[in-house]
C-alpha positions as CSV (number, residue, x, y, z in Angstrom):
1,P,0.0,0.1,-0.2
2,V,3.1,2.8,0.5
3,L,5.7,2.7,-2.5
4,Y,8.5,5.1,-1.7
5,F,11.1,7.4,-4.3
6,Y,14.0,9.1,-5.1
7,G,13.3,11.3,-8.4
8,F,10.3,12.1,-9.6
9,G,11.0,11.7,-14.3
10,N,8.8,12.9,-16.7
11,G,5.5,12.0,-13.6
12,I,4.4,8.8,-16.1
13,L,5.4,5.8,-14.1
14,Y,3.7,7.0,-11.0
15,K,0.7,8.3,-13.5
16,I,0.7,4.6,-13.6
17,L,1.6,3.2,-10.6
18,L,-1.3,4.6,-9.2
19,K,-4.4,2.9,-11.2
20,N,-3.5,-0.3,-8.7
21,T,-6.4,0.4,-6.2
22,H,-4.4,-1.1,-3.8
23,L,-1.4,1.6,-3.3
24,K,-2.4,3.6,-0.7
25,H,0.0,6.5,-1.3
26,L,3.1,7.2,-3.7
27,I,5.8,9.3,-1.2
28,V,8.2,10.7,-3.4
29,F,11.0,12.7,-3.0
30,E,12.2,15.2,-6.1
31,D,14.6,18.6,-5.6
32,D,13.8,20.2,-8.8
33,I,10.9,22.2,-8.3
34,S,11.6,23.8,-11.9
35,L,10.7,20.0,-13.2
36,L,8.0,19.5,-11.0
37,Y,6.4,22.6,-12.1
38,E,6.9,21.6,-15.9
39,I,5.5,18.2,-15.1
40,F,2.1,19.7,-14.1
41,H,1.8,21.9,-16.6
42,L,1.9,18.6,-19.1
43,I,0.2,15.9,-16.3
44,D,-2.7,16.2,-14.6
45,F,-1.7,15.4,-10.7
46,R,-4.7,16.7,-8.9
47,E,-7.0,14.6,-7.6
48,E,-3.4,12.8,-6.5
49,L,-2.2,15.4,-4.7
50,R,-5.8,16.2,-3.0
51,N,-6.3,12.6,-1.6
52,N,-2.7,12.3,-0.7
53,K,-2.1,9.6,-2.5
54,L,1.1,11.1,-4.1
55,I,2.7,12.6,-1.7
56,I,6.1,15.3,-3.4
57,L,8.5,15.5,0.0
58,Q,12.2,17.4,-0.8
59,S,15.4,15.4,0.9
60,D,16.0,17.8,3.7
61,V,12.4,16.7,4.8
62,L,12.7,17.3,8.4
63,S,12.8,15.5,10.4
64,K,9.4,16.2,12.7
65,D,7.5,15.5,9.8
66,L,8.8,12.2,8.6
67,E,8.7,11.1,11.8
68,N,5.2,12.3,11.8
69,I,3.9,10.4,8.9
70,F,5.8,7.6,10.4
71,T,3.5,6.7,12.8
72,T,0.6,6.9,10.8
73,P,-1.3,4.0,9.1
74,P,-0.4,2.6,6.7
75,F,2.9,4.1,7.0
76,F,3.8,2.8,10.6
77,N,1.7,-1.1,9.5
78,F,4.6,-1.0,6.7
79,L,7.9,0.1,7.9
80,R,9.9,-3.3,8.5
81,V,8.9,-3.8,3.7
82,Y,10.0,0.2,3.7
83,S,13.0,0.1,0.7
84,L,13.5,3.6,-1.6
85,H,13.6,3.2,-5.1
86,L,15.3,5.4,-7.7
87,H,12.9,6.4,-11.0
88,S,15.5,5.4,-13.1
89,V,18.9,4.9,-13.2
90,Y,19.7,8.9,-14.3
91,Y,19.2,10.1,-10.7
92,E,22.5,8.3,-9.5
93,I,24.7,10.9,-9.8
94,F,22.4,12.0,-6.7
95,Q,24.0,9.0,-5.0
96,D,25.0,11.2,-1.5
97,K,21.2,13.7,-1.1
98,I,20.3,9.3,-1.8
99,I,22.4,7.6,0.7
100,K,21.9,10.9,2.7
101,L,17.6,11.1,2.3
102,N,17.7,6.8,3.2
103,N,19.8,6.9,6.1
104,K,18.1,9.1,7.9
105,I,14.8,7.4,6.9
106,S,16.3,4.3,8.5
107,Q,17.1,5.8,12.0
108,I,13.1,8.0,12.0
109,I,12.2,4.3,11.2
110,K,14.2,2.4,13.9
111,T,13.3,5.0,16.3
112,T,9.2,5.7,15.6
113,I,9.8,1.1,16.4
114,L,11.3,1.8,19.4
115,Y,9.2,3.4,21.3
116,Q,6.2,0.8,20.6
117,G,8.9,-1.5,23.3
118,N,11.3,-4.3,22.7
119,D,10.6,-6.6,25.5
120,I,7.8,-8.0,26.9
121,E,9.5,-9.1,29.5
122,D,10.2,-5.4,29.9
123,A,6.3,-4.4,29.9
124,L,5.0,-7.3,31.9
125,Q,7.7,-5.5,34.4
126,G,6.5,-2.4,34.4
127,F,2.8,-3.5,34.5
128,T,3.3,-6.1,37.0
129,Q,5.1,-3.2,39.7
130,F,2.1,-0.6,38.5
131,I,-0.3,-3.2,40.8
132,F,2.1,-3.3,43.1
133,N,2.1,0.5,42.7
134,S,-0.7,1.5,42.5
135,P,-2.0,2.2,46.4
136,K,1.0,4.6,46.6
137,M,0.1,6.3,44.0
138,I,-3.7,6.3,46.4
139,L,-2.7,7.8,48.3
140,N,-0.3,10.5,47.6
141,P,-0.8,13.8,45.4
142,S,-2.1,13.5,42.3
143,L,-0.3,15.1,38.8
144,D,-3.9,17.0,38.7
145,S,-2.5,18.7,42.2
146,L,0.5,19.2,41.6
147,Y,-0.8,21.5,38.6
148,Q,-2.5,23.1,40.3
149,T,-0.8,24.5,43.0
150,R,2.3,24.5,41.1
151,K,1.5,26.2,37.3
152,K,2.6,29.5,36.4
153,K,4.7,30.0,40.3
154,S,7.6,29.8,37.9
155,K,9.3,31.6,34.9
156,T,12.2,29.7,34.0
157,A,13.3,25.4,34.8
158,I,16.5,23.9,33.7
159,I,16.5,21.0,33.5
160,V,19.7,19.2,34.2
161,S,20.9,15.2,32.5
162,T,23.7,13.9,32.8
163,G,26.1,13.8,30.0
164,P,29.7,14.3,30.3
165,S,29.1,18.0,30.0
166,L,27.0,18.4,33.4
167,D,30.6,18.7,35.2
168,K,31.6,22.5,34.4
169,Q,27.6,24.2,34.2
170,L,27.9,23.2,37.7
171,L,29.1,26.1,39.2
172,V,27.3,28.7,37.1
173,L,23.2,26.3,38.5
174,K,24.9,26.5,42.0
175,K,24.9,30.3,42.4
176,Y,21.8,30.8,40.5
177,Q,20.1,27.6,41.9
178,N,17.6,30.2,44.0
179,K,16.5,31.6,40.0
180,A,15.2,28.8,38.2
181,T,13.1,25.5,39.1
182,I,15.1,22.1,39.0
183,F,14.2,19.3,37.5
184,C,16.5,16.5,37.9
185,A,16.9,13.3,36.2
186,D,17.4,10.6,38.7
187,S,21.3,10.1,37.7
188,A,21.8,13.8,38.8
189,Y,20.3,13.7,41.8
190,S,23.2,12.5,43.8
191,I,25.7,14.3,41.8
192,L,23.4,17.9,42.8
193,A,23.6,16.5,46.4
194,K,27.3,17.1,46.3
195,Y,27.6,20.2,45.2
196,D,25.2,21.5,47.7
197,I,22.6,22.0,44.7
198,K,19.2,21.9,45.5
199,P,16.6,20.4,42.9
200,D,12.3,21.4,42.7
201,Y,11.8,17.9,40.9
202,V,13.0,14.7,40.8
203,L,12.1,12.7,38.2
204,M,12.3,8.6,37.4
205,S,10.9,7.1,34.6
206,E,12.6,3.4,34.8
207,R,11.8,0.6,36.0
208,T,14.7,-1.5,37.1
209,E,16.3,-2.2,40.8
210,K,19.2,-0.5,39.2
211,T,17.9,2.5,38.4
212,A,15.8,2.7,42.0
213,D,19.2,2.6,43.8
214,L,19.7,6.2,42.8
215,F,17.3,7.2,45.1
216,K,18.7,4.3,48.0
217,N,21.3,7.6,49.9
218,S,19.0,10.3,50.3
219,Y,21.0,14.0,51.2
220,K,20.1,16.0,54.1
221,N,21.4,19.3,53.0
222,I,19.0,19.6,50.0
223,D,16.3,16.9,50.2
224,E,13.5,19.4,52.0
225,G,11.0,20.6,50.1
226,I,12.1,18.2,46.8
227,I,9.2,16.7,44.6
228,F,10.6,13.6,43.5
229,V,8.4,12.7,40.2
230,L,8.2,8.6,39.4
231,L,6.3,7.1,36.2
232,A,4.6,4.0,38.9
233,L,5.4,1.2,36.9
234,A,9.0,2.1,38.2
235,H,10.1,-0.3,40.7
236,P,9.2,-0.7,44.6
237,K,12.5,-0.3,46.6
238,A,12.9,3.3,44.5
239,I,9.5,4.2,46.8
240,K,10.8,2.4,49.8
241,Y,13.8,4.4,49.9
242,L,11.6,7.6,50.2
243,E,9.4,6.3,52.4
244,D,12.6,5.7,55.1
245,S,13.1,8.3,54.5
246,K,10.2,10.9,54.4
247,R,11.0,12.3,51.3
248,N,8.3,13.3,49.4
249,Y,7.1,11.8,46.1
250,I,4.2,11.9,43.6
251,L,3.0,8.3,41.0
252,I,2.0,8.8,37.5
253,P,0.6,6.2,35.8
254,Y,2.1,4.9,32.5
255,P,-0.6,6.2,29.9
256,S,-2.7,2.9,28.5
257,L,-6.5,2.4,28.1
258,F,-6.5,0.0,32.2
259,V,-5.2,3.2,33.8
260,K,-8.2,5.3,31.7
261,K,-11.3,2.5,32.8
262,C,-9.8,2.8,36.4
263,M,-10.3,6.5,36.7
264,L,-6.8,7.7,37.2
265,E,-6.8,10.7,34.7
266,D,-6.2,13.1,37.6
267,F,-2.7,11.4,38.7
268,G,-1.8,12.0,34.7
269,N,-1.8,11.1,31.5
270,F,1.9,12.9,30.0
271,P,4.7,10.9,30.7
272,S,5.9,8.9,27.6
273,G,8.5,6.7,29.5
274,S,11.2,6.4,26.7
275,T,13.5,9.4,28.7
276,V,13.3,10.9,32.2
277,A,15.0,14.2,30.0
278,L,11.5,13.9,27.5
279,N,8.9,13.3,30.9
280,A,11.2,16.7,33.1
281,L,9.9,18.4,29.9
282,K,6.7,18.0,29.4
283,L,6.5,18.6,33.0
284,A,8.1,22.3,33.1
285,Y,6.7,22.5,30.4
286,T,2.8,21.6,31.6
287,L,3.5,24.2,34.6
288,E,3.6,26.6,31.9
289,H,7.2,28.3,32.0
290,K,8.7,30.4,29.8
291,S,12.0,29.4,28.8
292,I,13.8,26.0,29.4
293,I,17.3,25.2,29.8
294,F,19.4,21.8,29.3
295,I,22.3,21.6,30.6
296,G,24.0,17.8,30.6
297,Q,21.5,15.9,27.5
298,D,24.6,15.6,25.0
299,L,23.5,12.5,24.0
300,A,26.4,11.7,23.3
301,Y,29.9,11.1,24.1
302,S,32.9,13.1,24.8
303,Q,35.8,13.5,22.7
304,D,37.8,11.3,25.9
305,G,35.0,8.3,25.2
306,T,32.6,9.2,28.1
307,S,29.3,8.4,28.1
308,H,28.4,10.0,31.9
309,S,29.4,13.2,34.3
310,K,32.8,12.0,35.9
311,D,30.3,11.8,39.5
312,Y,27.8,9.5,38.0
313,M,26.8,7.1,40.7
314,Y,28.0,4.4,38.4
315,G,31.1,5.5,36.8
316,S,31.4,8.3,33.9
317,N,32.4,4.9,31.9
318,Y,28.7,3.3,32.6
319,E,27.4,2.7,28.4
320,S,30.8,3.8,26.1
321,S,30.7,-0.2,25.3
322,I,27.5,0.6,23.4
323,K,27.5,0.8,19.5
324,Q,28.3,3.5,18.4
325,E,26.7,6.0,15.1
326,S,27.0,9.1,14.2
327,A,24.6,12.7,14.5
328,L,25.1,16.5,14.5
329,A,26.6,18.6,17.2
330,Y,26.5,21.0,18.8
331,G,26.8,24.3,16.9
332,G,25.6,22.4,13.3
333,K,29.5,21.4,13.0
334,G,30.2,18.4,12.3
335,E,29.4,15.2,14.1
336,V,29.7,13.1,17.6
337,K,29.5,10.2,18.6
338,T,26.1,8.3,20.1
339,H,24.1,5.0,19.8
340,C,20.9,4.4,18.8
341,M,18.4,4.8,22.2
342,W,20.5,8.5,22.1
343,N,19.1,9.3,18.9
344,A,15.6,8.4,19.8
345,F,15.0,10.2,22.5
346,R,16.9,13.2,20.8
347,L,14.2,12.9,17.8
348,S,11.7,12.4,20.9
349,I,12.4,15.7,22.0
350,E,13.2,17.3,19.1
351,N,8.9,16.6,17.9
352,F,8.2,17.9,21.5
353,I,9.8,21.2,20.8
354,Y,8.6,21.1,17.4
355,K,4.6,21.2,18.4
356,N,4.5,23.5,21.8
357,T,7.5,26.1,20.0
358,K,4.2,29.0,20.3
359,N,4.0,29.2,24.2
360,C,7.9,28.6,25.7
361,K,11.4,29.0,24.5
362,F,13.4,26.0,24.4
363,Y,17.7,26.2,24.9
364,N,20.4,24.3,24.9
365,A,23.0,25.1,26.7
366,T,24.9,21.9,27.5
367,E,28.2,23.5,25.2
368,G,28.2,19.9,24.0
369,G,27.5,16.7,22.5
370,A,25.0,16.2,20.0
371,R,22.8,19.0,18.1
372,I,19.2,19.1,19.5
373,E,16.8,20.7,16.4
374,G,14.7,23.3,17.5
375,T,16.8,24.9,20.7
376,I,18.5,28.2,21.0
377,E,21.5,26.9,21.4
378,K,23.6,29.8,24.0
379,P,26.4,29.7,26.8
380,F,24.9,28.0,30.0
381,L,26.1,32.3,31.7
382,E,24.3,33.7,29.3
383,C,21.4,32.2,29.4
384,C,20.5,32.8,33.3
385,L,22.3,36.5,33.1
386,N,19.6,37.1,30.3
387,L,16.7,34.7,31.5
388,L,17.1,34.6,35.3
389,N,16.1,37.6,37.5
390,D,14.2,37.1,40.9
391,N,14.2,34.8,43.2
392,D,11.0,33.6,42.0
393,K,10.2,30.0,43.8
394,K,7.5,30.3,45.9
395,F,5.7,26.2,45.8
396,T,3.4,25.6,48.0
397,Q,3.4,21.1,48.3
398,P,-0.4,19.8,46.4
399,K,-2.2,18.4,48.4
400,I,-3.4,14.4,48.6
401,L,-6.6,13.6,48.0
402,D,-9.9,13.0,50.5
403,T,-10.4,9.2,52.3
404,D,-13.5,9.0,50.2
405,K,-11.8,9.2,47.1
406,Q,-8.9,7.4,47.2
407,N,-11.3,4.3,48.1
408,E,-13.2,4.8,45.5
409,L,-10.4,4.7,43.0
410,L,-8.3,2.0,44.8
411,L,-11.9,0.2,44.7
412,N,-11.5,0.7,41.6
413,I,-8.8,-0.5,41.0
414,D,-9.3,-4.0,42.2
415,E,-12.3,-4.5,40.5
416,N,-11.1,-3.8,36.8
417,L,-7.9,-5.6,37.6
418,Y,-9.7,-8.4,38.5
419,E,-12.1,-8.7,35.8
């Protein structure tokens, strides 16, 4: 039902192919606009274009636009049989463009499929842990309560990840920590504590015990007032560590039909689960910050091959042995080494930014790693000097549901689980 071609030629081939009733869409990449202008004078493609049976794109089409196509049926359903055909031998003279385009499409297809999950045992572990954690979720504040108490309470958010470049930003972050809301990846939590930097939110999106151990240690110098935001499929040990040290937390259900049936909308449905940085981005955006700044978001290896900040709990070479591929470097000049999951994370962040530039400005102040399209690249200190003026963090704690509502939801979950 879907075919892909490079080169429009004289158009006759596509006019004939589109007579096949089984062919729903034909995507043609053509960079010569003047050629199309001439062909459309000779052959009428109005109906095919109007019905999206014929889709014409240039080879430098944005990755976000291709991603939107590939996540839509029937394109999505037939990604495994994707092949880019040449209209004719003539188009081999454009081999550099064709190879570059095909590599871009292949990466986006890989990412799109990875979004669906790649391990049934992992999925079942997450669902099992969600069931186990659901009473804890109900007995703690909801995401909706967090929104009600904290929307528009701060203008600027800083999202802290644990890429190799984080080390050079910590002293600036410490100086300006009271002038912005700090969203911290679970992996960066212990690093910030070491430098006496207090985040406002610490997020966790993974379900493994190894990730849970990132919360094993508590830190009296920063913990008071932090809200730990976990997906409800997190490992139960993470919750135990938080409760043992009396740290505040909320649990957010991973979006699913089951969650909808249990009437858990108040507890949230924003997380993708693909990357903690994306979940932090979505939370910061939903809380209506006007500026969002990334630091430590390398999504690439450093020049010396390290994958994480030097103070990362599991070591700076934690992911250095994974098979590498290339990505455009921060600043747009040259390439850096990355791996397929980081590429997938980067594309998901880019796609979110692409859809939400109207109400917010996004800054990449990582000063290293891979370029994140759609962000404004600026040094971190410059971002702080231009965007952070006043101490604007006046937060109150979100409230838990009343007992009757808690009991209603718990019974509802129990009933749906039994069913």
